[in-house]
N, C-alpha and C positions, 0 to 999 in steps of 0.2 A: 505495501501499500503505498502509497506516494501523501509526502505531508504540504498540506497547505503554505505556502511562503508569504510574509506579509506583501510581498509586490502582486501577488495572484490575485488576491485577496482584490477583489468588484463590490465596494462597501455600497449594494441597492436598498433603497427604501424598508425592503424588508427584514434583512440583516441589521441595519442600522438599529430598527425596531426590535431582533428578538436580542441585539446585545443592549439595550437597554433596560429590557424586562420589566420590571417591574418597579423600577428607579422611575423619577417624573421628570417629565423634559426638564426640571431645571436642577432637578438636581446631576444628571448624567452632561449638561451643559458645565454645571458647576465641574465635574470628574475632569472631563478634557480639557474645560478651559475655551469651551463655543460663547459666543456672545446669546443673547435671548433670542428665543423664535430660530435661531439656525440650525439645531434640531429637527422640529416641526417641518423647517422647509426639506430636510433632507428626507423626513421619513414619508412629505407627502410629492417627493421625484419632483421640487418646486425647485430646488435645486441640486448639488451634488459637491460634500465635501473636497477643501481643496488637497494638497500634499499636505499639508501640516497636519490637517485634521482628518487626513485620512491613515497616517503614521500615530497620530494618536488616538485614533481608532482599533488599527492594529495593534497598538500595544496593550491598551486594556483587552484586545478580546484577547491575545496571548499568555497576560496576567492572570485572566478568570478562565484560562484555557476553553474559549469559548468553542476554536472551531478545531480543538485536540482530535486526531482519526475523522475528522469529516471524509465521507464520501457519498457522491451524487446517487442517492437510488429511488429517486422521484419524490411526490409530495405525500406528505406524511395525511394531508387532508385525504387525498385520494386514495390511500390506501384503508383508511377509515371508511368511504365511503362505499368502496368496492367491499369491504367486510359485512359491512349492514347492507348492504345489497345485494349478497348472494344468490337468495333464491329467485328475486327480479330476475336477473342478470340470465341465472339459469333456463326460469321460463322462457323470455326472450331470446335463446337461444335455442331449446327444444321448437319453440313454435316458427323461427327463422328454420330450420334443417328439415320440419316438417312441409313448409312451403314447398321447400325447392325441391324436397321429396315429391311431392305433388306435381310441379311444373316438370320434374324429368319423368313422370311417369305417361303425362298426355300427351 
């Protein structure tokens, strides 16, 4: 497994929100030395952190082991959706196979 280096991190709105966690925006801004509403602009994709703040975000992520051993495996929400809708998906698949079988028989 390869590790993610600081320079490879693309600080998206989602990642910034996840790194902030349960902290208030004001607490998070103070923690990384950002000015008022700067984090809000990043989290709403109205702005991107510059190189200084990218480095600060990366340092914080490293200190908190935020990105340790991450691998891209897909959307956790999607996995949750699939787990809860298995019967529905199976029913749709069964109907599709039956429809295809009928069409082939005609």
